[in-house]
C-alpha positions, 0 to 999 in steps of 0.5 A: 733399290729393287733387285731385277731378280725380285719375284713377282706374285702369282699370275692368274686370270679372272672373269669377274662377277657380272662379266660375260664372254659369249661365243668365245674360247679361252686359252690360258697358260696360268690359273683361271678363275671364273666368277662371270659367264662364259659361253665357250670352251676354257682350256688352261694349263694351270688351275681352273676354279668356277666361283659360286656365281660362275657359269660356263656353257662349254668344255673345260680342260685343265691341270686342276679343276675346282667347281662351285658354280654351274657347268654345262659341258665336258670337264677333263682334269689331268690331276684333281677335279673337285665338285664343291657342295654348291656345284651343278654340273651336267656333262661327262667327266674325266679325271685322275682324281675326283672329289665330290662333296655332299649336295652337289648336282651331277648329271653325266658319266665319269671316267677315272684314269691314271694316264698323264693325259686322260684323253689318251686311249690304251 
């Protein structure tokens, strides 16, 4: 008999390869992975991963953000922002910690912050 206190596996959202959202914004409270195409903003309180085949034309805001694919828009990470070697990013970024691997293409400006909320001006 299964116990009602049994833990459920980690919950995450995904936009799979071949899927497309045009003109829509996504707001998520759990982790989000994009392997398809999003034309709109993504606001997530968890971790965001844009896969190698993933593409976002819009602004991204998340706790942890990891980019393998293409992003055109601003990115705000309240923790670590990582550009992996296959990333192609055009837009301004704000993060507490930034990781950029070799061969990344990045065109934009970068603002580093220690604030819990990188959008706060002190």
